[in-house]
N, C-alpha and C positions, 0 to 999 in steps of 0.2 A: 448153494454159492460160499466156500468155503475161502479163510481170510484175505477180507478185505485191508490188508495193508498200505495198501496201493490209492487209497483213497486219497483224490486231492480236496482243499479247501472251498475250488468253488462250485466240485462237487453235490449231486444231491443222491442218496440214496432211497428208492423207495421201495413200498412195501403194503398192499393192500389201497389204501384210498388213502395214504398218509406221504409225505414227503418229507425226510430228516434232513435239514440244511446243519451237515457237520462245522464248516469252518463258523456258520455265522451264529451257530445254537441254538437253533428254535424247529418244531415240528409244526407242520401245515397240512390241515384233512380238506382237499381244493381248496380253495380261498382263506380258509377257515384259521386263522392260527390257533393250536393248541396247547391253551398256559399248563406252563409244567417246572418245578422248581430245580435248582440247579442240581442239587444231588440227582433227580429222576433220571435229565438230560444225561450227567457223569454214564449213569449207568445204561441210560438204551445207548449213547454213542459206541460204548463200549463192549454192547453185547451185538449191537450191529455190525462193525468194522468187523467183528470174528464170529460172522452169524454162520452158523451150523456147529461151533466149538463150544464145550462147555465151561463157560468161564468162571474157576473160582469164589467160593466166597469170599475168602481172602483179599483175591486182586479188587472184586469191587466194590469192598471194604475200604481198600485203602484209595482206592482211585476216589471216590466218594466220600470217604472224613479220612483224608490226610492227618498223619501228624495224630489221630485223635485216635484211641478206643473207645468203640459202641461193641454193642451187647447185638449179633446177628438179625436181631427181632429188629434195627434199626433199616435194616435194608430187606425185608420183608413188607417192612410199612410201604418206601420206595418203592418196590415191583410193583406194590398191589396198587399204588398211586398209579402208575403207567397202565398197566392192564386196566383198570379202572378210564386211563384214558382213551388207550386202545379200544374200548368198547368189546376187552374180548368176553364169552360167555353169551355171546350174540351170533352165533354162527362163527366167531374168528377166535384164531386162536394163535399167538405172536410168541408166546416164553412159555418155556418150557420149564419148569425144574426138577435135575437132578438128583434126588435125593444123595443127602452126604460128599456130594463135589459141588454143586453150584447151579448156575442157570445156562440156558443157550436159547438164542434167537431162534427159532423153528420154521418162520414165512417164509415163503421166496422172498426174494429181496434184486433190485435191480439197480445200477444207478447210472448218470450222465457223467462224463468227463466235462469238468472247465477247465483246468490248468491255466488259470488266468495270475498274471502275476505285473508286477507294476513297471518294469520293463516295456509289455507290450502296450500302454499307454489306453489301459481298462476305464471306462470312464466311469466318473466316481459314482453315480446312481447304481452301476451294477457292482462295484467291490463292496467286499464284504469290511472291508476296513475305512471304508468312506466316512468325509470327515461329519461331525454333526454340521447344522445349521447354526449359522453365527443369531443370536438374537436380536431384534430389529434394531433395539436400545441399548444400550450396557449403560448404567450409572455410576461414574466414581471408580470407573477403572482407567481409565483411560492413560494415566502414568505408568501403571502396572503393566499392561500391555505393551509400551515402548521399553518399560525397562525390561521385562523378559526378552524381549525381543533383541535388544540391544547383546543383551549375557548369549544367548544362545547364537547370536552370531560370532561371538569371538569366545564362547567357552564351547560350545556345541554340546552340553549336559547340565540344564537347568530342572530342581523341583520346585514348585509349586507351593509351598509348605502354609499352611492354616486348618485350624478347627472347622467341622462340619459347617456346612452350608455359608461357607463365608464367601464362597463366589471361585474358588478353584478353578474347576472345569468349563464355569465362563470364560474366565482369564485367558484360560489354555486354547479353547476352540479361537476363541478373539485372535488370542497370538496365531494359531495354525493360517486362520483365513487369510489373517494380516500378510504371511508367509510364502503362500500357495502359490503365488506366482517365480518367486524367487528360489523354490524348489520342482519349477518346474511341473507343479501338480503332482511332488511324491510327496504326500503326506497322508500319512496312516495312524489312523485313531485306535488305541486297543481302551475297551472297557473293561478294566479286570474283576469289576462287583459283581460280573456276572460268573467267575468262573469261583466254585470252590476247592480246585485239586491245585495246588502252587505247580505240580509236575505239568499242566495242562498250558502256564505262561509262553513258554516258547512255541506251542501249536496254533495258539491262539495266534499272538505275533506274524508266525508265518501264515496264518491264513489271513491278516488285516494285509500283508505284502503280494498275497496271490501266489504262495508256496505250501507244499507238503510234503512236512519233515518226515525224515523215512530212517534217519540215521539213529543207531543207539544212543549217540551223542547229541541233543537236539540242539543244545547252546553252540556247539561246534560249528554244526550241521547250517543252523540259521544264522552265522555270522558269516560261514562259508559265501550262502548266496547274497547276503547282502554286499559282501566282496567291495567293493570302489565307488558303488554306487549315491549318490548324492540324495539322500532323504529325508523326513522329519519322522519321526515314530515319538505318538503321544500314547504316553502311558498311564492311565485314569486313572484312579483312585488305587492305590498301590498297598495302601494300607492294614489291610488283612494279608497278605501274602510278600509283605517286605525284603525276608530274605532274596526269595525267587526273584521277586522284581529287580531285588539290588546286581543279585548276580549277571543276570540279565542285563540292564544297562552297563554293570562297567567290561563286560567282554565287547558287548559292541561299540561300546567310545574306546574301549584300544585298539582293539583289531579291526574296525569300520572306519576308517580315515575320513571318510564324509560323510558318515552318518548322524544324526544331532536329533539327541532324545532330550520330549519334555514330558517331565512328570508330575503326578499331583497326587499329594499325600497329606497326611494328618501328624507324618514325621518325615524327618528328612531320612533316604538311604544311608547316607554314610559311605558311599564309595568313593573309590578316589577319581578324579577330574569334575566333581558332583559341586556345581553351585547353586547355593537354597537361596530362593526368593522368595521370605516370608509376607504373607500376603495378611493385610491388617481389615480391622471391621472399617467399615464405612466412616467416613466424618459423619458427626453427630454435631446440631447445637447445644454449646455449653450449658451448661447450671447455673442460674442465678444469673441469666442475661437475659435484661425485659428485650424481645426481640420480634418485627412484626413478622409477618406475615412472609414478604420479598426476602426478609433476611434468613428466616426460620430455612426457607426453600434454593438459600443458596449452598445449602448441607449436603451432600448424596442422597445420604442413610434419609431424607427428610425426601429428596425428589423423590426417591425409589418408591416409599410408601406413598406417595400421590398417586404415583403414577400406576403403582399396581391398587387403590384406592379405585380408581378411577375404570379399570379393566373391570372389578369390581361392582359396578353400575353404581359408585358415590360422583354422583354429576357438581357437587357444590363445588367453587373453587376455596380455598383457602383461606381462611379468614384471617383476621388480628388476636379475636379471641380464641381458635381454637390452634394459632401456632403453636403456644408456652406446651398445650397437651400433645400435639404430633411431636415436639422435641422432646419431652419426657419420654415418650412413649418409645422413639428410637432408643433414647439414652437408656432404656431399663431394657430394651432386644440386644443392648454395645453392638448397635450398630452390625448387627451378622444378617448379611442379605437374605437367607431362607425364612429368618425368624420374621425379618419383615414384613415380608413378603404374604406370610401366609397369616399375620393378623391384618395387614390391609386387604386382604381377600374376604374380611367379614366387614372393611365398611360399608359397603352397599347396601346391606342389611342392617349392623347396628349402628353405624356412626361411629364418628371420632370419638367421642364420649365416652358411648360402649365399649367399644375397643381398649380403652384404657382403663374401663372399670372391671374388665374381664381379665385382666393379664395378671391379676393375682389368682385365679384358677388355676389349679393343676390340670384344667378339662382344655387348658388353651393350648396343652403339648400335642394336641388330638387333632387341630384344625386340619383340615385339608387346605392341598394347594392346587398348581395344575392338573388335572387326568395325565396330562402326558408326560409330565415328570416321574423321574425316577423312581420305584418303590420308596426306596429309602430316604427320601427327600418329600416323599409326601406330606406327610406329617411330620413336628418336631421328634415328637416320641420314637419315628420310626429310624430318622436322622442317628439321634442320642442311643437308642438301640443295638444301631451296627459299630458305633465307636464301641459301648459296653461289650457287646458281646465278641470283643475280639482281646476282650482284656485276660489276664489271666485271674484267677480267686483273689489273689492277695491286691491286687491294684484294686479292682472290683468294690475290695471291701475297705481299701483306705479312699477311694472317689469315696462311695456313699457318706463316710463320716466327715468328711469335707465340706460337706452339705453344711454342716450346723453354721461353719461361718459366714458374717454378714461382708460381703466386700473384702476387700485384703485382709489379707493375714500372713505371719511371719513362719520361717521353716520350724522355728522352736516351738511355736504352739501349734500346726500341726501333726508334730511326732509328739506333742501332749499329748492332742484327745485326740489320734487315729489310732496310736500305737497300744494294744492291751495291757505292755508291762515296760516296763525302760527297755528290755534288752531289747526290744522288737522296733526301737527306736530308729536302728541302723535300714532296718529293711523298710521302715516306713520311709526315710529319704529316700530308698533309691526308687519306689516306686511312684513317689512325689517326680524325682526327674523322671522315670518313663514318663508320666501322663504328662510332664509339662513337652516332654519331645513327640507327645502324641495327640498336642493340643488340645487337651481335654482342660488343661490351665494354664492360665498366662503369667508373667511378672512384668512389675514393673519397679522401676528404682526412684525411692524417694526417700527422702532426709537424711538420706545416706546407707541404708538399708535397702534390701530386695524383700519386696513382698510376691507374694503368690494371689492368685482368685481366681475361683472356677465364673463363666458367663453365666448370665443370670438362668437361659432356659438349661444350662447342663445343672445347674446346682439347683432345679426345680425339678428336676429327672432324677439326680442322686437322692435327694431327698423323700420323693418317693419311694425309691427303692429301699432307703434307710426306714420311712416307716413299715415296709414288707416285712423288712427282716425283724421287727419288734423293738430296734436299737436305740431308736431316737432318742428316751430317757436317759439313759447310760451314758451314749455320745454327748448329748446338753447337759449333764449334769460331769463332768470332763469339760466342758468349754467354758461351765461359768467356775468351775472351780480353776482353772488355768488361767483367765484374767482378772479371778480375787487374787492369786499370787502374783500377778504381774503387778497390779493396783496397789498390793502391801510391799511389794518389795522394790518400787521405781521411787528412789528417792527426791526426786523433782515435783514426782507429783506431790508425792506422801510428806512434802515437807511444811508446805503452808499455801491455803488456799489462794491462789491468783497470783503467788508471788512469783511466779516464774513464767516466760513465753512457753506454752505447752500446744502451739501450732504444729510440731513435729508430731506429736500424737492424732493428728487429726486421721491416719490410714485406720488408726484403733477404734478409732467410735463406733462403728457399725456392731463392731461382735461386742465390745461393752454395751449396747444398747439391750443385746440379741441375749445377752448374758443377764443381765438387770430384768428382763421382761418375762424370763426362764425364773428365775430366782424368786421373782416376786409373786409367781404363781403355781408354786410349788408350795401347797397349806403345809403340807409336813414337816418343810424345817424352814417358818419364817426369820428365825434367828440368822440365818446364811444370808437369806435375801435383805434382813436388815443392814448386815455389817459391807454387804456386795454394795447399797448405795451409801452409804460413808465412805466407801473407799473411792466409790466413781463419782461420786460428789465436787474435790478439783479439779476432778477432770473434765467434764462438764463445765463447771464455771469457770475456764480458765478458757475454755473453747468457745463461751457466751452461748451455750444452748441452756439458755437460763429456763423458757418453758419448760423445757424437757427436767433439767434438775430441781424445779420446784414440783413438778408432778412426783418425782421419784422422791423427792424428800417426804412429801406430806403422805404417800403410802407407806414410806416406811415408819415416820413416825406414830403414823397409825397403829402399824402392828409392835411397836416398841412395847405397847401396856403387856404384850402376851410372851414377851421374851427376859423380861429381868431386868434387873438396875443394870443398863448400859450405860453409864455417866459420861465416857468418853466418845462413844460413837453418839449420843442424842445430843452434845455438844456440837461434833462436826454438824451433824444433820439441823440442829438449828438455825444454828451460821449460814450454812450452804441455805436452807429455806428462808432467811432475811434477805440475803441478797440478790438470792433469785426473784423475788417476788416485790423485792423495791423495784425493781428494775422493770417489770412484767406488768404491777399489781399496782403498784403505788405505794402509798407513803402511811398508810394505817396503822392501827394499833397494834394488829396479830404481828407486822414485821417488828415495831419495836418489843413485845412480848416473847418475841422469837430470840433478839439479843439479848434481850437481858436475861432469858434463860440461860441463855450460851454461857451468858460472861458470869454469872453464878456459878454453874459447873466447870469455866476456865478458871476461877479467883478457888474451890472447891478441893480444885486437883492442883491447883499451883503451878496452873500453863500457862506463864508470860508470856510466851510468846504468842498463843492461841487471845488472851487477851487484848495486848495492842491491836490484833487483826479484826478482833469484837469493836473494839472503840471505835477503829477505823469507821465501819460500816455504824455504828450509834450515829459519827460525829459527821458522814453522807446525810443520815436521816435528816437530822438536826436542821442542818444547813438547808435542805430541801424542804421541811417545815417552816423556815423561817426563824428559827429558833437558835439568834448570832449567841446567843451567852451560854447558854448551853452547847453550842457546838464550839464553841471556846474553852469551856472547861474542859470537856472531854479531849481537844486534843493537849491539854496539857497535862492531863493525867495519863494520856499516850505516852509522850515526851517522855513523861520520868520513866517510864516502862521503861520505853528502847534504852534511857540512859542507863537503867540499872542494870541489865541485859548486853549494852552494849552491840544494840543491831543497828546497824550503821542507815537499813531502807527502813527500819522504823524513824529515827532521827531526822533523816529527807522527807519523809512524810509529813513529820508534825510541821517543820519547815512549812514546805506548800501547803499544808492545810490552815496554816495558823495565817498564811499570805492570803491564802483565801478568804479565811474570815477577814479580815480587815479589809479586803477589796468591798466583800458584800456590804461591811459595817461602815464603809464611808471614809476609811483611812488610808489613801493611796497611796501615799508614801512611806508607810508601813508594810504598806500590802508589797510595794515592789521591794523592797527589802530583804521581806522574811522569803520572796520568790529568788530572786536573784539566787539570794545564800542557800536554799534548797539546789537550787542547779549547779553553782560551783562545789556544795557538799558532792551530787551526786557524780560529775564530773573527778571528782580526787578521788574517790572511793572507786570509780566505775560501776557506780550500780545507776546505768543510763537507762534499765530498763524496770528501775524499783516500781514494782507496780503493787499495792494493797487494791485486789481488786474491787470492793466498795468501795473505794476511796481517791482521789486525783493522782492518776497516774502520773509519768512522763508527758503525753500529750496533753491532759486536764493542766499539768503547771504550765503547759508551754500557751496554750490559750489562755489561761488565766492573767497571765503576763502580758501577753497580748493585749487584752483589755483595760490593766493599769496601764498602758503604756500610752494607748490612747489617751484613758483621763488624764493622766497627768503630761499629755501635750506632747509626745513621740509618735506620730501617726506614723512616719516610716518605718521607723523599728517597729511600731507594732503590727502592720502589715509586713512585713516581712515574716516575724514569726509567727504571725498567724499561717502565712502563704505553708510556709515550712509544714508546719501538724499537720493543717490536711490534704498537702502530698505526699506527708510520710502516712498516714491512715489510709489515704486512697488507693497507695500503692499497692498493699498488702492486702485492706480490708478483712484482716483474719478477728480481728475484735470489732464486733458490732457494736459494743458500747461505747469505745474511744472513737471508732469510727464518727459516731452519733454525735460526740462531744467536740471531737474537734471541727464537724460540720456545723453546729448550734454554735458555740461561742468563739471559733475563729470565723464561721458566716457573720456574726453579728460585726464585727470590728472589721469584716471589708463593707460591712452596712453602713457602718459609721463616717467609715472616709469617703462618702457617694458612690461605690460603686455598685449602681443596683440589678447593672446586668447582669454581673458574676455574683453578688449576695443571691438573685433570684435561684439560679442555676444550680448555686450550694443549696438551698433551702428545698429544692423539689427533691434534689436529693436525698436531703433527710427524711423529709416524710416516708420517702418509698423506703429505705433503707431499716428508718426504725418500726413500718409496717412490713415490713419482711423479718425481722427477726423479732416482732410482736415488744416490742418496746414502747408500749404505749405513751409514758411519760415524755418522752422524746419525741416523740408523733404530735403530741400537742403540745409540746414547745413549737416545733418545726412551724405548724399551722400556724400558730402564735407571731412566728417571725414573718412567716408569708404573710399576713393581716398587716405587719408593720411597713412591711415593703410595698402593699398595695397603698396602705393611707400617703406612702411617702408619694408615690408617682401619680397622685391625685385621682385613684381609684378607690376613694372611701367609702361610699357603700358596700364592694365588696368585700374591703379589707375589716369594716365593722362585724359584716358577717364570720370572715375566719375570727376573727379577735373571742370573738361570745361563745364560737365554739373549744378553743383551744381553753379560754377560764371555765368554761362549763366542764372540761374533763379536767382539768388543773384540781379546780377543788373537788371532785370525787375522790382524784388520786391523791391531794393532800401535799400538791407541787407549786410548795409557795416562791422557790427562790426565783422568778422571774416574773411573778404575778405582777408587781406594782407597775413593771418597767411595760408590760402588754397593756392595762389598765391606762397606763399613758397613753399609749399609741389611741389606746380604742377615744377618749377623750379628743384625743387631734382630731380623730376619725369623725366626731360627733359635730365637732366645732365646724370644721369644713362643711357637713352638711347643714348646718347654723340652726343643730338643735343644742342652743347654746347652755339650757338651765339643767339638760342630763350629762351633757359633756362638764359642767362644774362640779355637779354632784360625784361624778365618777373619779375624776381629778384628785378631789378633796377627800374621798375614799380612800385612794392609793397613796395617799399623801400620810394619812393618819396611820393608816397598817403600816407603813413601811418606819415612820416612827415609833411605833406601838413594839415594832422585832426586832429594832435596832437594824435593821437591813438595809441603808440611809443611801446608798451609795448612787442611787435616781433620783434622789427628793429634790437637786439642784435645776434636775430635768423636769420633772412634775412639776417644780414651780412654773419654771420659765413657760410649758403651757397653760398652766392654769390663769398669766400673766397676759396670754395670748387672746384667753377666753372671755378675760376680765373685758379687755380692751375691744373687744367686738363684741361689747355690750354698753360696749363708750364709757365705760371706770376705767378711765385711763391712770388717772391718781390712784388707784387700786391696783392696777397694774405695773407702773413705775415701781412702787414698794414691792410689789411682789417678785420684781425681777431684782433689786435688790439685796433682795434677801436672798435670792439663786445663787447671783453672786456670790455673796458673804457666803453664804453654805460652800460652793466649789473652791474659794479661797480656804478653808476650814479643811476639807477634803484632800486640800492639792490635786485638784480636778482640775487643769488648763483650759483644756478641750469644753467641759459643760463650765466654766466659765468663759469663753470664749462664745457658745452658741447664743450665750443671756447677754453679752454686751452687746449681741450683732443684733439682738431684738430689741435692745433699750434703745440703742440706737436710731431702730428705726423709729420707734415711737417719738424719740427727744426731736429727731427730725422732722416728723410730720407735724409736731407742735411747734415747730420753726427755731428749735434751742438745737440748729445747727454746731455750733463750737462747744458744745457740752457734747455734742451726741459724738463727735469727733476724738475729742478726747477722752472717752469712756471707753469707745472701742479701741483706741489705738494704744493702750496704755496695756491692752490685753495683748493686741497682735503682736508688740514690738515685742515681747516674749517669746515668741516662738523661737526655733534654731532650726527646724523641720517641718517636712509633711504642707508644703506652700501649694503642690499643686492637688492637697485635696479639696473637698469638697467645700466646706467650711471655710478653711482658710482661704479658696479663692473668692466667695463670697465677701468673705471680709474685707478680703483685698478692694471688689468693688465698690463698696460701700464707700471705705476712705478715698477713692478714687471722686466717688460722685460728693463726698463730705469734703469736699478739698476748696480752700477758700478761692 
């Protein structure tokens, strides 16, 4: 039987016990499907269609390896595989080798005629191009299905484009089912991934439509057959033969007026009439969000994870404890549906926590999915192999080298790291564009620039390929050198630690970390690692990555002894270490030693700007330790330097810090003057964000001014400024230290005005935020403020416990700036629980400590608390004396609000003694000096007491 060129796609070629289904491309022996690779099938079909003829080696090679030059040995391998599958050598002979010419199919062969077409209404289950069943439930893609369906209705040709495993085929199948009735069942699905020869695309499409191409121009024949039929043709997985798929789609759309095409591909076909629908990752729960299980399950990625986990045998509902873990897994897998499915498929055996622990293991790329999935979707590795093997070698090399990046990177960074020479940069840019078009990398627009990134699974795969090529060390070195040059050359980062807002550099931080880890691990060049840490420290501090900065600086300083005299580098490292440690580890002698060493180096190098910065750090340390005299002297030194070098930001800082010094020391009028002058100077100079990181920046100055204004008797102004500071920081939350500063000191003002509900919410935010960013002193202060609130809400036992916990931490951290305030609250809580002797000893200790250090701003309040304790003991005379001292102290401090509090307490004491007129006169003389804030708590109480004392 010669020349089977009239075989139709529905036909079956039979020989021996075998049946070859040409259109559907599979071989059966009785009811058993014989597994054959795509190239082996290409060879078998070519031989059987021309049974009895010699098909030359070159023809078979061009059919099985189109556009690729391969040796005939490859063909012999496929022939051997065919002979093994057909059982040759056991009494059967099918394929004969004609020496020097080619191969011939020699077995008797018959065929049955199908001749099926779409127009004849073949049942879907019988048609070669039948539509695969849709998933029982599709997660998170309803909007995509709707959008693609609408685009098809108006545009006729839509390509769903996205990376491998994102769910393109799932969406396409769902669209097809949704439109099935609209096309009267004329919907055909063609999986191009099973083809290895682009010349077979028209044949495969024709087969799906129930028609056999016989003309020399297969595209023309196919278009003529479609004619004016209304149908939907789905071309799935076009990327590996994009040119032929594009040619077919363009001709069908332009010449068949009622034909619609839906293509899926990792890159757009880029032909006339195409509308591209980019399919993005499933929405994941956001980072740094404290979400409970119900909230996490509101995101499609988490829904898919838990559904596949349940299918794998994980029978437990998602708990609030494990919700953040699932959220992190989904983010780590970039919301890629296949990656999530494969990870979740291990939940039944590993549990959710076990999956999270194993995600860093490259063997997770080998996790198997559903057995019914396509082979390339059985594992992440197989999926990525499919994409990688389609790339030309230059693009493979660029992809491998890009795997050294962590997170986002710029085109400049990519060219520097992935190019072997400067002249290679143009070709690297071209490769970058091609990889982007093929969905192997993605882009985002942040802070006015375009950034690229690899999905996590792609990066892990490419990183393994980089290791296999032995390139990791060389490429990692280029990566570290690029970021060293970037940090060294950028004036904003390089200028001064923490002077600028560096939040725009957030996309760079992952790569800076990676460069640091590699550089510090390279024992052959410790000097480079030390230098890179010094270059990175301003960025780490500016982004409030304090614990990381401390760790890197400690490592670099430890290695400094081996690298010789690097005084300027050491100066930066000492300063950075001091700042980072102060906020994360407290205010011990090591912090001061680092600052003093940095100052000595700055003075030796005559670096006035750096001296000013280090003095700002020293000032903050002394304030927090309670050394007011030392802090004020430091500010004066800094002011003199700022004037000498004409540094506006330094002058603003000195005004603000002098104001803070007067506030803590108990001169609120002078404090208000300096703080407001600093604000005016900042407004005039345009330095609204002047920020010496280790000191009080604008937000710190705002909340300090709010506290001063409340003390001075301006509660409404104080409340407005405190709320503004909190709102400004809460919107951005880019600077954890400033956020905590606003919550702590702004929250205290809100507490003083009597809004306990709002203050409680702020203190909970403070404790959580400080804990999240390892800011231990702020967390301790937050626990202390919580204790104050509990005592004020008559929850004294709980308040005492919180206050003691806070004070214990602060003693270790040497964080003394609010110690006296918390001890006063503790004494108040002890009084309310009738532990009067302990209360009296506690408040006396607080008063003595404040007097000794000069931090006397809360002495009037401490004296008032002491008076209440004395009154509870029955010593009214001493109580009255203590209250009069409190009022006198408040008057000396220009602290009208504290004077009012003591006057209220004294009026109540006098009233109980029957001295009503004296009580009224005492309170009225203070109350009448207020001009605002009459709806705040203390003024309402005072007004009520005066009403009760009215004659």
